[in-house]
C-alpha positions in Angstrom: -13.7 13.7 -30.1 -10.8 14.2 -27.6 -10.7 11.9 -24.5 -8.4 12.4 -21.5 -7.8 9.7 -19.0 -6.4 11.2 -15.8 -5.9 10.5 -12.1 -4.0 11.9 -9.1 -1.4 9.4 -7.8 -0.3 9.5 -4.2 3.2 10.4 -5.3 5.3 10.8 -8.5 6.9 7.3 -8.2 3.5 5.6 -8.5 1.8 4.9 -11.8 -1.8 4.1 -12.7 -2.3 0.6 -14.0 -6.1 1.3 -14.3 -5.7 4.2 -16.8 -3.5 2.0 -18.9 -6.1 -0.8 -19.0 -8.7 1.7 -20.1 -6.4 3.1 -22.8 -5.5 -0.3 -24.0 -9.2 -1.2 -24.6 -10.3 2.0 -26.3 -10.4 0.3 -29.7 -11.0 2.8 -32.5 -11.2 5.7 -30.0 -7.7 5.1 -28.8 -6.1 7.4 -31.4 -8.1 10.3 -29.8 -7.3 9.3 -26.2 -4.5 10.5 -24.0 -3.3 9.6 -20.5 -2.3 12.3 -18.1 -1.1 11.5 -14.6 -0.7 14.0 -11.7 0.0 13.8 -7.9 -2.3 14.7 -5.0 0.4 17.2 -4.0 -0.2 19.2 -7.2 -2.3 22.4 -7.1 -5.7 21.4 -8.5 -6.2 24.6 -10.5 -2.9 23.9 -12.2 -4.0 20.3 -12.9 -7.3 21.6 -14.3 -5.4 24.1 -16.5 -3.1 21.3 -18.0 -6.1 19.1 -18.7 -8.2 21.8 -20.3 -5.2 22.9 -22.4 -5.9 19.7 -24.3 -9.6 20.7 -24.9 -11.1 17.3 -24.0 -14.7 16.5 -24.8 -14.6 13.6 -22.3 -12.5 13.4 -19.1 -12.2 10.2 -17.2 -10.9 10.5 -13.6 -9.8 7.6 -11.4 -11.0 8.0 -7.8 -9.4 6.3 -4.9 -9.4 6.8 -1.1 -6.2 8.8 -1.2 -7.3 11.3 -3.9 -11.1 11.6 -3.4 -11.1 15.0 -1.8 -8.7 16.4 -4.4 -10.7 14.8 -7.3 -13.8 16.5 -5.8 -12.0 19.9 -6.0 -10.7 19.1 -9.5 -14.2 18.1 -10.7 -15.6 21.3 -9.3 -13.0 23.5 -11.2 -13.4 21.6 -14.5 -17.2 21.9 -14.5 -17.1 25.6 -13.5 -14.6 26.5 -16.3 -15.6 24.0 -19.0 -19.2 22.8 -18.3 -19.5 21.2 -21.7 -16.7 18.7 -20.9 -18.3 15.4 -19.9 -16.6 14.1 -16.8 -16.7 10.3 -16.0 -15.6 9.0 -12.6 -14.5 5.5 -11.9 -12.5 3.6 -9.4 -13.0 2.0 -6.0 -14.1 5.2 -4.3 -17.2 5.5 -6.5 -17.9 1.8 -7.0 -20.1 1.4 -3.9 -22.7 3.6 -2.3 -23.1 5.6 -0.2 -20.7 8.2 -1.7 -19.3 10.0 1.3 -17.6 12.6 -0.9 -19.9 14.7 -3.0 -19.4 13.8 -6.6 -22.8 15.2 -7.8 -21.1 17.4 -10.4 -19.9 14.4 -12.4 -21.8 13.6 -15.5 -21.3 9.8 -15.3 -20.0 7.3 -12.8 -18.8 3.8 -13.7 -18.9 1.3 -10.8 -16.6 -1.7 -10.7 -14.2 -2.7 -13.4 -14.2 -0.1 -16.2 -11.9 -1.7 -18.8 -14.7 -2.2 -21.3 -17.4 -0.1 -19.7 -15.5 3.2 -20.2 -15.0 2.6 -23.9 -18.7 1.7 -24.4 -19.8 4.8 -22.5 -17.5 7.1 -24.6 -18.9 5.5 -27.7 -22.5 6.1 -26.6 -21.7 9.7 -25.7 -20.1 10.2 -29.2 -23.2 8.9 -30.8 -25.5 11.0 -28.6 -27.2 7.9 -27.2 -29.2 8.2 -23.9 -27.1 6.7 -21.1 -27.9 6.3 -17.4 -25.7 8.4 -15.1 -24.4 5.5 -12.9 -23.2 2.5 -14.9 -23.5 -0.7 -12.7 -20.8 -3.3 -12.0 -19.6 -5.5 -14.8 -16.9 -8.2 -14.9 -15.1 -8.3 -18.2 -13.5 -11.6 -19.4 -9.9 -11.0 -18.4 -8.6 -13.4 -21.0 -10.2 -11.2 -23.7 -8.9 -7.8 -22.5 -6.1 -6.0 -24.3 -3.1 -5.9 -21.9 -1.8 -2.5 -20.8 1.9 -3.0 -20.3 3.2 -1.6 -23.5 1.8 1.8 -22.4 4.3 2.2 -19.6 6.7 4.9 -20.9 10.5 4.7 -20.8 10.3 7.3 -18.0 7.9 5.1 -16.1 10.2 2.1 -16.4 13.3 3.9 -15.3 11.9 6.1 -12.6 8.6 4.8 -11.3 6.9 1.6 -10.0 5.5 -0.8 -12.6 2.3 -2.3 -11.4 1.2 -5.7 -12.8 -1.3 -8.4 -12.1 -2.1 -12.0 -13.1 -5.6 -12.2 -11.4 -8.4 -10.2 -9.9 -10.6 -10.9 -7.0 -10.2 -12.7 -3.6 -11.9 -15.9 -2.3 -12.0 -14.6 1.3 -14.6 -12.5 2.9 -12.8 -10.2 5.3 -15.4 -7.6 6.2 -13.2 -4.5 6.1 -11.9 -5.2 2.5 -13.4 -4.2 -0.8 -11.8 -7.3 -2.5 -14.2 -9.4 -0.5 -17.0 -7.9 -2.6 -15.7 -9.6 -5.8 -17.6 -12.6 -7.1 -14.5 -14.9 -7.4 -10.9 -15.0 -8.4 -10.5 -14.6 -12.1 -7.3 -15.1 -14.1 -5.6 -13.6 -17.1 -4.0 -15.7 -19.9 -0.7 -16.2 -18.0 1.4 -17.0 -21.1 0.4 -13.7 -22.7 1.0 -11.8 -19.5 4.5 -13.3 -19.1 5.2 -12.3 -22.7 4.4 -8.7 -21.8 6.6 -9.0 -18.7 9.5 -10.1 -20.9 9.0 -7.1 -23.1 9.0 -4.8 -20.1 12.2 -6.6 -18.9 13.9 -6.1 -22.3 13.0 -2.4 -22.0 14.8 -2.2 -18.7 12.0 -2.7 -16.1 13.5 -4.2 -12.9 10.7 -3.5 -10.4 7.4 -5.3 -10.6 4.7 -4.7 -8.0 1.9 -7.3 -8.2 -1.5 -5.9 -7.2 -3.1 -9.4 -6.9 -4.8 -9.9 -3.6 -3.8 -13.6 -3.2 -0.7 -14.3 -5.4 0.0 -17.7 -3.9 -3.6 -19.0 -4.2 -2.9 -20.7 -7.5 0.3 -22.7 -7.3 0.8 -23.3 -11.0 0.5 -19.6 -11.8 2.6 -18.5 -8.8 5.4 -20.9 -9.8 5.4 -19.8 -13.4 5.8 -16.1 -12.3 8.5 -16.9 -9.8 10.3 -19.0 -12.5 10.2 -15.9 -14.7 12.2 -13.9 -12.2 14.5 -16.7 -11.1 15.7 -17.1 -14.7 16.8 -13.4 -14.7 20.0 -11.8 -13.7 19.8 -9.7 -10.5 19.3 -6.9 -9.4 15.5 -6.8 -9.7 12.6 -6.3 -7.3 9.3 -8.2 -7.2 6.5 -7.4 -4.7 3.7 -9.9 -4.0 0.7 -9.9 -1.6 0.4 -13.4 -0.3 -1.9 -15.4 2.1 0.0 -16.5 5.2 -1.2 -20.1 5.4 -0.4 -21.5 1.9 3.3 -22.2 1.3 3.6 -25.7 -0.2 7.0 -27.2 -0.9 7.3 -26.1 -4.5 6.7 -22.5 -3.5 9.1 -22.7 -0.6 11.9 -24.0 -2.7 11.5 -21.1 -5.2 11.3 -18.4 -2.5 14.5 -19.7 -0.9 16.3 -19.2 -4.3 15.7 -15.5 -4.5 18.7 -13.3 -3.8 18.7 -10.7 -1.0 16.7 -7.6 -1.7 14.9 -9.1 -4.7 11.6 -10.3 -3.2 9.1 -8.6 -0.9 6.1 -10.6 0.5 3.2 -8.6 2.0 1.2 -10.8 4.4 -2.1 -9.6 5.9 -2.2 -10.9 9.4 -4.5 -8.2 10.7 -5.1 -10.0 14.1 -3.9 -13.1 15.9 -7.0 -13.3 18.0 -9.3 -16.1 16.7 -12.3 -14.4 18.4 -11.7 -11.1 16.6 -10.9 -12.9 13.3 -14.3 -14.6 13.6 -16.0 -11.2 14.1 -14.8 -10.0 10.7 -15.2 -13.4 8.8 -11.5 -13.8 8.5 -9.9 -17.2 8.2 -7.1 -17.7 10.8 -5.0 -20.8 10.7 -2.6 -19.9 13.5 -0.4 -23.0 13.4 0.2 -22.6 9.6 0.8 -18.9 9.9 3.4 -19.3 12.6 5.1 -22.2 10.7 5.3 -20.2 7.5 6.5 -17.0 9.1 9.2 -19.0 10.8 10.2 -20.5 7.4 10.3 -17.1 5.7 12.3 -15.6 8.6 14.9 -18.3 8.9 15.2 -20.0 5.5 14.8 -17.2 3.0 16.2 -13.7 2.3 12.8 -12.4 1.3 11.8 -9.0 2.8 8.6 -9.7 4.8 5.9 -7.1 5.5 3.2 -8.1 8.0 0.0 -6.2 8.6 -1.8 -5.6 11.8 -5.0 -3.5 12.2 -6.0 -1.3 15.2 -9.7 -0.9 15.9 -11.2 -4.1 14.8 -14.6 -4.8 16.3 -14.1 -6.3 19.8 -10.3 -5.8 20.0 -8.9 -3.8 22.9 -5.4 -2.4 23.4 -4.3 -5.4 25.5 -5.3 -7.8 22.7 -3.6 -5.7 20.1 -0.5 -5.4 22.2 -0.4 -9.1 22.7 -0.6 -9.5 18.9 2.3 -7.2 18.3 4.5 -8.8 21.0 3.8 -12.2 19.5 4.6 -11.1 16.0 7.9 -9.6 17.2 8.8 -13.0 18.7 8.1 -14.7 15.4 9.9 -12.3 13.0 12.2 -9.4 12.7 10.5 -8.1 9.6 8.5 -5.0 9.0 5.1 -4.9 10.8 2.8 -2.3 9.3 0.3 -1.0 11.8 -2.9 0.2 10.1 -6.0 1.8 11.4 -9.4 0.2 10.6 -11.3 2.0 7.8 -15.0 1.7 6.9 -15.2 1.5 3.1 -18.6 1.9 1.4 -19.9 -1.5 0.3 -18.0 -3.6 2.9 -19.8 -5.6 5.5 -17.9 -4.2 8.5 -20.8 -1.9 9.0 -22.8 -4.8 10.5 -20.8 -4.2 13.8 -21.7 -0.6 14.1 -24.3 -1.0 16.9 -22.9 -4.0 18.8 -19.4 -2.4 19.2 -20.5 1.3 19.0 -18.2 1.8 16.0 -17.8 5.5 15.1 -16.0 6.4 11.9 -15.0 9.6 10.2 -17.0 10.4 7.1 -13.9 12.1 5.5 -11.4 9.9 3.7 -9.7 7.7 4.7 -12.9 6.9 6.9 -10.8 5.7 9.8 -12.4 4.6 13.1 -12.6 7.4 15.7 -13.8 5.4 18.7 -15.6 2.2 19.6 -16.8 0.3 22.6 -13.2 -1.0 23.3 -11.2 2.1 22.4 -11.8 5.7 23.2 -11.0 8.6 20.8 -7.9 9.4 22.8 -6.6 5.9 22.7 -7.1 5.7 19.0 -5.3 9.0 18.5 -2.4 7.7 20.5 -2.4 4.5 18.4 -2.4 6.5 15.2 0.8 8.3 16.5 2.1 4.9 17.7 1.7 3.6 14.1 3.5 6.5 12.6 6.4 6.4 15.1 6.6 2.6 14.7 7.2 3.1 11.0 9.9 5.7 11.6 11.8 3.9 14.3 11.2 0.2 13.6 10.1 -0.4 10.0 12.5 2.1 8.4 15.6 0.0 9.3 17.5 3.2 10.3 17.5 2.1 14.0 17.3 -1.7 13.5 19.3 -2.6 16.6 19.1 0.5 18.8 15.3 0.6 18.8 15.3 -2.8 20.5 16.9 -1.2 23.5 13.5 0.3 24.2 12.1 -3.0 25.4 14.9 -5.6 25.7 13.1 -8.6 27.2 10.0 -6.7 28.2 6.7 -6.1 26.3 7.4 -4.4 23.0 3.9 -2.8 22.9 4.0 -1.4 26.4 7.5 0.1 26.1 7.0 1.5 22.6 3.6 3.0 23.7 5.4 5.0 26.4 8.1 6.0 24.0 5.5 7.1 21.4 3.8 9.3 24.0 7.1 10.8 25.0 8.1 11.5 21.4 4.9 13.3 20.7 5.3 15.5 23.8 8.7 16.5 22.6 7.8 17.2 18.9 4.0 17.9 18.8 4.4 16.3 15.3 4.4 13.0 13.5 5.8 14.2 10.2 8.8 16.2 9.0 11.1 15.0 11.7 14.6 14.8 10.2 16.7 11.6 10.5 19.2 13.4 12.8 16.4 14.6 15.1 14.8 11.1 15.1 18.1 9.6 16.3 18.7 12.3 18.9 15.3 11.8 20.4 15.8 8.0 20.6 19.3 8.5 22.1 18.0 11.0 24.7 15.1 8.8 25.7 17.3 5.7 26.1 19.8 7.5 28.4 17.4 9.9 30.2 14.2 7.9 30.6 15.4 4.3 30.3 18.6 5.1 32.3 20.8 3.1 29.9 24.6 3.6 29.8 25.3 6.3 27.2 28.3 4.6 25.5 26.5 1.3 24.9 23.5 3.2 23.5 25.8 5.3 21.3 27.6 2.2 20.1 24.4 0.6 19.0 23.2 3.8 17.3 26.5 4.3 15.5 26.3 0.8 14.1 22.8 1.6 12.8 23.2 5.1 11.5 26.7 4.6 10.0 26.0 1.3 8.2 25.6 3.2 4.9 28.5 5.0 3.1 28.1 8.8 2.9 26.5 9.4 6.3 28.2 11.7 8.7 28.4 10.9 12.4 25.6 13.0 14.1 26.8 15.7 16.4 25.2 14.1 19.5 27.2 11.0 19.0 30.6 12.5 18.1 31.9 12.5 21.7 31.2 8.7 21.9 32.7 7.8 18.5 36.4 8.0 19.2 36.9 4.2 19.1 34.2 3.6 16.4 35.4 1.9 13.2 33.2 2.6 10.2 32.3 -0.5 8.3 29.7 0.9 6.0 28.0 -0.7 3.1 27.5 1.0 -0.2 24.5 3.4 -0.2 21.3 1.8 -1.4 19.6 2.8 -4.6 16.7 1.8 -6.8 13.2 0.9 -5.8 14.1 -1.4 -2.9 16.1 0.9 -0.7 14.1 0.1 2.4 14.4 -3.6 1.8 18.2 -3.3 1.3 
């Protein structure tokens, strides 16, 4: 019996940790099992062709919010061309009902963690045993699972992100998040996990992205992992998702020891409004959050990535804008602006009537309007978020973008700039770096009435900070006295952080 494990990653540089867990735990069926990874940008008929070339009896597909529609198309093709192939779906997008994408052509659906459930289902199929179509949630003992890390290929290690974890689950109950549905935080045998990390390191792995939802919850485990990296010779890159109010002294000392460009901490702020946080059952210890962000900003070289969400129940534009202005005052780090999504199974739906929440039923299920934000306002904020990523988070315009607001409201000034950009481009993607810069330059001198040479000086410092870049045409007339003091071009998996 031939078994294929496959998924569609959002891009080539990503890898599927889930498929490797399934493969690692296939026991006697592993010798007949193969992993195949594709991208959502691939043509689905070509993907189906490559899968069916292997003549699988069973096909397991990992379904996520970013690939649900493409998986639906792939499933349809597979069942049309090879109806005898048993197709099993698993992953977050099919773990909770209602299914808002039609997966009725699937033979089986595994809900929740499939590490053991997939093997057991394949074994039952091979023995022609009667099995229910939807396999309910189960929580395997993590300390008994076979670990997946040896199944990253050399190509993965040298060209793609390596995803790892030391725990699963989350103790918090934020209503928009699927992790809040887990029973509790469960941990792996950390000594065994670190042994596997060491093997990855010896094979050349230098980028580790931890998928744990609350890395700094358990101090003993967090310190052991940080010690693993601090004992290594840079360069390397480690990415952790952390809770913002738990940075005791032992953790602080270790974070301070990491070299520049080696450490990224993703911190889910979501809102700074205690009223809105209460609406979504989110803990918000503002004093601790401010204290810890100040520490990270001023005493470490960690790259910080803060998250804010637009569209939370009860939050209007003024409240969101105040949050953004306050975060900018706290930190110069990346601020990722996300749009609220309604994921099946989460408790956010309890606000639908009170706040007139209207969501799209098409992935990513983003909010379309509510009692505080009109459809037009949310469309503007989705463009705001995209342009914010281009002009602020990217680092390409680190100093010159601040000329948009100087000592005024960041939110109000960037909102006006965002609307202006969209009028000029009628687009939010496929805007070249040179055009981005020219748009910013023109806005600053034409709309903000700033002195051209001072704007050009700031932009030249930003754009020309990396070796190999040519002075853009629109700045050449202002560059006569400009001295290039460029750093070496960035490379590796932490280009943005560098």
